[in-house]
C-alpha positions in Angstrom: 28.2 -4.2 -27.1 24.8 -5.8 -27.3 22.3 -4.9 -24.6 21.8 -7.4 -21.8 18.4 -9.1 -21.7 16.7 -8.5 -18.3 13.4 -10.0 -17.0 12.4 -7.5 -14.3 10.9 -4.0 -14.8 11.0 -1.7 -11.8 8.5 1.2 -12.0 9.3 3.7 -9.3 10.3 7.3 -8.7 14.0 8.0 -8.7 14.1 8.9 -5.0 12.1 5.9 -3.9 14.3 4.4 -1.1 12.0 1.4 -0.7 12.5 0.5 -4.4 16.2 1.0 -3.9 16.2 -1.8 -1.3 14.7 -4.3 -3.7 16.9 -3.2 -6.7 20.1 -3.8 -4.7 19.0 -7.4 -4.3 18.1 -8.0 -7.9 21.6 -7.8 -9.4 22.8 -5.1 -11.9 21.7 -6.9 -15.0 18.4 -8.3 -13.9 16.2 -5.3 -14.3 15.3 -2.1 -16.1 14.1 0.8 -13.9 12.0 3.7 -15.1 9.7 6.4 -13.8 7.0 7.2 -16.4 6.1 10.3 -14.5 9.6 11.7 -15.2 10.8 9.6 -18.2 14.4 10.1 -19.1 15.7 10.3 -22.6 18.0 7.4 -21.8 15.0 5.0 -21.3 12.8 4.0 -24.2 9.5 2.2 -23.9 7.2 1.1 -26.7 5.2 -1.6 -28.3 3.8 -2.7 -31.6 0.6 -4.6 -32.3 0.8 -6.8 -35.4 -0.8 -10.1 -36.4 -3.0 -10.0 -33.3 0.0 -9.8 -30.9 1.7 -7.1 -28.9 5.5 -6.9 -28.9 6.7 -4.5 -26.1 10.3 -3.6 -25.2 11.8 -1.4 -22.4 15.4 -0.3 -22.9 17.7 1.7 -20.6 20.7 1.9 -22.9 22.4 -1.1 -21.3 19.6 -3.6 -20.6 16.5 -4.6 -22.5 13.3 -6.3 -21.4 11.2 -7.9 -24.1 7.9 -8.2 -22.2 6.4 -11.7 -22.0 5.3 -14.5 -19.7 8.7 -14.6 -17.9 8.6 -10.8 -17.2 8.0 -9.5 -13.6 6.9 -5.9 -12.9 7.6 -4.3 -9.5 5.3 -1.3 -9.7 6.0 0.9 -6.7 5.2 4.6 -6.6 6.1 6.4 -9.8 5.8 10.2 -9.9 2.2 11.1 -10.0 1.4 13.2 -13.2 -0.6 15.8 -11.2 2.5 16.5 -9.1 4.0 18.5 -12.0 3.4 22.3 -11.8 3.8 22.7 -15.6 0.7 21.7 -17.7 2.8 20.3 -20.5 4.8 18.1 -18.1 1.6 16.9 -16.5 0.3 15.9 -19.9 3.6 14.2 -20.8 3.7 12.3 -17.5 0.1 11.2 -17.9 0.6 10.0 -21.4 3.7 8.0 -20.5 2.2 6.4 -17.4 -1.0 5.5 -19.2 0.9 4.1 -22.2 3.3 2.0 -20.0 0.5 0.6 -17.9 -1.5 -0.3 -20.9 1.4 -2.0 -22.6 2.4 -4.0 -19.5 -1.2 -5.1 -18.8 -1.5 -6.4 -22.4 1.0 -9.2 -21.4 0.7 -12.0 -18.9 3.4 -10.7 -16.5 4.0 -11.2 -12.8 2.9 -8.1 -10.9 4.0 -6.8 -7.5 1.4 -5.2 -7.5 -0.9 -4.5 -10.5 -1.7 -0.8 -9.9 -5.3 -1.3 -11.0 -5.7 -3.9 -8.2 -4.1 -1.5 -5.8 -6.5 1.3 -6.7 -9.5 -1.0 -6.3 -8.3 -2.4 -3.0 -7.4 0.8 -1.2 -11.1 1.4 -0.3 -11.5 0.8 3.5 -15.0 -0.7 3.3 -13.6 -3.4 0.9 -10.6 -4.1 3.1 -12.7 -4.4 6.3 -15.2 -6.7 4.7 -12.4 -8.9 3.2 -10.5 -9.1 6.5 -13.7 -10.2 8.3 -14.4 -12.9 5.6 -10.9 -14.2 6.1 -11.4 -14.6 9.8 -9.7 -11.5 11.2 -11.3 -9.5 14.1 -12.5 -6.1 12.8 -13.6 -3.2 15.0 -17.2 -1.8 14.7 -17.1 0.9 12.1 -19.3 3.8 10.9 -19.0 6.0 7.8 -21.2 9.0 8.3 -21.7 12.7 7.6 -24.8 12.8 9.8 -24.1 14.2 13.3 -27.0 12.2 14.8 -25.6 9.0 13.5 -22.1 9.9 14.8 -23.5 10.8 18.3 -25.4 7.5 18.4 -22.3 5.5 17.4 -20.2 7.3 20.1 -22.9 6.6 22.7 -23.1 2.9 21.7 -19.4 2.6 22.4 -19.4 4.5 25.7 -17.4 7.5 24.4 -14.6 5.2 23.1 -14.3 6.0 19.4 -11.6 7.2 17.0 -11.9 9.1 13.8 -9.5 8.4 10.8 -8.7 9.8 7.4 -9.4 7.8 4.3 -6.9 9.7 2.2 -3.7 11.7 2.9 -3.2 13.0 -0.6 -4.1 16.7 -0.2 -2.9 17.4 3.3 -0.2 16.6 5.9 -0.6 13.4 7.8 -3.9 13.3 9.7 -3.4 10.9 12.6 -6.0 8.6 14.2 -7.7 10.9 16.7 -9.9 10.2 19.7 -13.5 11.3 19.3 -15.9 12.0 22.2 -19.5 13.0 22.6 -18.4 16.4 23.8 -16.7 17.2 20.5 -18.4 19.3 17.9 -19.9 16.5 15.9 -21.9 19.0 13.8 -18.6 19.7 12.0 -18.9 16.4 10.1 -21.8 17.7 8.0 -20.9 17.6 4.3 -18.0 15.2 4.6 -18.2 11.5 5.2 -16.1 10.6 8.2 -14.6 7.3 9.1 -15.4 6.4 12.8 -14.2 3.2 14.5 -14.6 1.7 17.9 -11.4 2.3 20.0 -9.4 -0.9 20.7 -8.4 -0.5 24.4 -5.6 -1.9 26.5 -3.2 -2.4 23.7 0.0 -4.3 24.4 1.6 -3.1 21.2 0.8 -2.4 17.5 1.9 -4.8 14.8 2.8 -4.3 11.2 2.4 -7.6 9.2 4.0 -7.5 5.7 2.8 -10.2 3.3 4.9 -11.1 0.3 3.3 -13.9 -1.7 2.8 -16.7 0.8 5.4 -15.3 3.3 4.5 -13.3 6.4 6.9 -10.9 8.1 5.6 -9.4 11.3 7.0 -6.7 13.7 5.7 -5.3 16.9 5.8 -1.5 17.4 5.7 -0.4 21.0 5.2 3.2 22.1 4.7 5.0 25.3 0.9 5.1 24.9 0.6 6.8 21.4 -2.8 6.3 19.9 -1.2 6.4 16.4 2.4 5.2 16.3 3.0 7.2 13.2 3.0 10.4 15.3 5.8 9.1 17.6 9.5 9.7 16.6 11.1 6.5 15.4 13.6 6.7 18.3 10.7 6.5 20.7 9.2 3.4 19.2 10.5 -0.1 20.0 10.5 -2.5 17.0 10.9 -6.2 17.2 10.4 -9.2 14.8 7.6 -11.4 16.1 5.6 -14.4 15.0 1.8 -13.9 14.8 -0.6 -16.7 15.7 -1.0 -19.2 12.9 -4.6 -18.4 12.2 -3.7 -14.7 11.9 -0.9 -15.5 9.5 -3.1 -17.6 7.4 -5.9 -15.0 7.3 -3.4 -12.3 6.3 -2.2 -14.2 3.3 -5.8 -15.1 2.3 -6.9 -11.5 2.7 -4.1 -10.1 0.5 -4.7 -12.7 -2.2 -8.5 -12.0 -2.1 -7.7 -8.3 -2.8 -5.8 -9.4 -5.9 -2.4 -8.4 -4.5 0.9 -10.1 -4.0 2.3 -7.6 -1.6 0.7 -5.6 1.2 1.3 -4.3 4.7 -1.4 -4.8 7.4 -1.8 -2.9 10.6 -3.0 -4.5 13.9 -3.6 -3.7 17.5 -2.6 -6.5 19.9 -4.2 -6.8 23.3 -4.3 -9.6 25.9 -7.5 -10.7 24.1 -5.9 -11.2 20.7 -5.1 -9.4 17.4 -7.5 -6.8 16.0 -7.1 -5.8 12.3 -7.1 -2.1 11.4 -6.2 -1.6 7.7 -4.3 -2.8 4.7 -1.6 -0.6 3.1 -1.6 -1.9 -0.5 1.7 -0.2 -1.3 2.9 0.3 2.2 6.5 1.1 3.2 8.7 -1.5 4.8 12.2 0.0 4.7 12.3 1.1 8.3 10.8 -2.2 9.5 13.5 -4.1 7.7 16.3 -1.8 9.0 15.1 -2.0 12.6 14.2 -5.7 12.8 16.3 -7.4 10.1 13.3 -9.0 8.5 14.3 -9.9 4.9 11.3 -8.3 3.2 13.2 -6.8 0.2 15.0 -10.1 -0.3 11.7 -12.0 -0.6 10.3 -9.4 -3.0 13.4 -9.7 -5.2 13.1 -13.5 -5.0 9.5 -13.5 -6.3 10.5 -11.1 -9.1 13.3 -13.2 -10.3 11.7 -16.6 -9.7 8.0 -16.1 -10.6 5.9 -19.2 -10.3 3.2 -18.1 -12.7 1.9 -15.0 -14.5 -0.6 -13.0 -12.6 -3.5 -10.9 -13.7 -5.2 -10.7 -10.3 -9.0 -10.7 -10.1 -11.0 -9.0 -7.4 -14.6 -8.3 -6.5 -16.3 -5.1 -7.5 -15.3 -2.4 -5.1 -17.4 0.6 -3.8 -16.6 4.1 -4.8 -13.9 5.9 -2.7 -15.3 8.3 -0.2 -13.5 11.6 0.4 -12.9 12.6 4.0 -11.7 15.7 5.7 -11.3 15.5 9.5 -11.3 18.4 11.8 -8.6 17.5 14.3 -6.4 19.0 17.0 -3.1 17.5 16.0 -0.4 19.4 14.0 1.7 18.1 11.1 3.7 15.0 11.8 6.1 12.9 9.8 4.6 9.8 8.3 5.7 6.2 8.1 2.9 4.7 6.0 
């Protein structure tokens, strides 16, 4: 039996439940799924460059994608090569991931999202500047490893400051933590820390998920948790909401400016309006969809199967990522990123 021709390539770990949601809405013959970090023998990927042109095919034994202008790529979170304990497996995973990404980027495909755009857009200074340019309210922010600068910042904001982690890759979840002048601020020496003015009197938090030009928003209400990720899901109240029109417009513009098609944005909402916190370039949405009924995965599947045009996003030059390590008083908690 000849292989069926598919148009969507799903790049994700085998246990990625978020990718599973999208796959279920694509139809069984619409896609080929693979994880270059753990490539199975049943999946083949390769390309040939001849006469000035690349020809690339992905085959899973039943379906084949011949990569071209009508191809869409849903690049989620494949297995990271460095997660392998065996050196040979790390090398193999790195080779496969590098080869697949290079082959796909040699074609004018539709990305959700181009992983190079994600890597560039994950830097918080870039996100905050873009959000402000697009008209969103952004808290006063300081990056510093100088205790004197940190003390001055805390004093400027009347002891109402939080400290955040820039990365979560080498530790358990580090939640947003209140920082006060009485804390040992000498401890920040040697590590750049991310300080931000506390947004007081919150009514609720909001997660805004942007898919192309569509906006899906949900409120997250807790019993006073500074970081809703630290609260059990059962103690959080989720509801689908409609943001102000200007906030919706700014969110779409911000995501587009970062060179992305999909992103999840976090806000604090008070009686005074919406305050932007950060953008999760490959943020999860499964629990939001399950608890609110927002059709996020359906919209992602629609964009993958009905692309309007090929995308190779462009974005401004981004600053170098700063590594952070926060001394905090909270223990490990379960993350919903």
